[in-house]
N, C-alpha and C positions, 0 to 999 in steps of 0.2 A: 512426618512431614505436618507442618502445621498449617492447615487450610485456611485461606482469607477469604472472605465472603465480600465482594465489592457490590453494594446497594446504589451507587452513585448515578448510575444511568438515567438520564430523564425519562425515558418512556415508564421504567419501572416505579419512579416514583410518583408520576403521575396514575399510572394503573392501581399502583397500592393505595393511594388517595381513594379511589373510587371503591375498592373492593371493602375499605374500612368501613365503608357506610353499612354494608351488609355483615362483614363481620369483624367485631371490634377487637378481637384478639388474635387477628392475621398476623401482625408482627411476631408476637411471641410464638405462634405456631410455626411460622416461617423458621425463626431462629431455631426452634427445637428440631426442626425436621434437618436443618442443615447443620448441626451442632456435634456430627460425627464424621467419620473419616471418609474420604472421597470414594472408596470402593462400596461403602456400605450405601451412599448415596446413590451411585451409578445403579448399583442392583434394584433400587426402588424406582429408578427415573427410566424413561424411555428415549431413545435418540429418535430424533426429527428427521424425517427422510429427506434427504437432498442436501444435508448439511456436513457432510463427513463426520458423523459422530462427534460434533462439537456444539451443536445445539441441542439441548434435552427439555424433557417435560416430566415436573412429577407433580404427583397429586398430594394436596394436602389437607387434612381434616381441619375444619372450624372448630375449636375446642367449647367455643362459647353457643353452638347450634347443636340442634337434636338430630343432626344427620352425619353420615359417615361420609368417606372419602369420595365416593362416587357422585355424591351432590355437591361436593367442597369446591375447593378452588385448584388451580393449576398455576404452578410457577416455570415460565420458560428461563433456563439459564444456559450460560455459555461455560464450556470447560474443554480445554485442549491440552492433553498431556505433553508433557510432565510438569508443568505448571502448578504451582499451589495456591492457585486464584480460581474462585467460581465469580462470574459476573451475573448477578440477577437481572435479566432483560426484561420480564412481562410477567404481571401476575393477573389471573383474571377469575371470575366467578363460573363455575359449570353453567349454572342457571341464567348468566347473561350472555355467554359466547360458547356454542356447543365445542367449535373449533376454530381457532385462528386460521384466517386465510393464507394462502401459501405467499399471496403478494406481501402481506402484512409480515410473516416471517421472513420473508427476503428483505424487507426494509428494515426489521430488527437487527438481521444478520449483518447488513452492511454497516448500520450504526454501531455495532459494538466492534466491528471490527476497525472502524476509523476511530472509535474511543479509544482502543487499546493502542494502536499507533501514535496518537496523540499522548496518551496519559502514562504508557508502559512501553518505552522504548526498548527494553530489554526481554521484553514477553515473548514466549517461543509460541 
């Protein structure tokens, strides 16, 4: 299965712009992390509680920084099997946000569901 990465969500674009101020290589780092198959991605990621294993968080190292993943970045993404699409929802620097609030996650989840229903009528 060819994995499709959708980066067009407004919150993702806005948050990516903010993170680029801290990590110039973040776009390349994200592309590299998501360039593999879905099973490998899900093994590295953690499901976020309360979203039925559809909203995930993965740690990304900034290749232009001198620290590892623990102080790096997090990408929240949506994946619902058996789809061949991953939707990048939100990216943040661990140094800026310790953990996104559950309220923010609920808002992002609602927006991704609405986005999918509007743009992907055949999405399961």
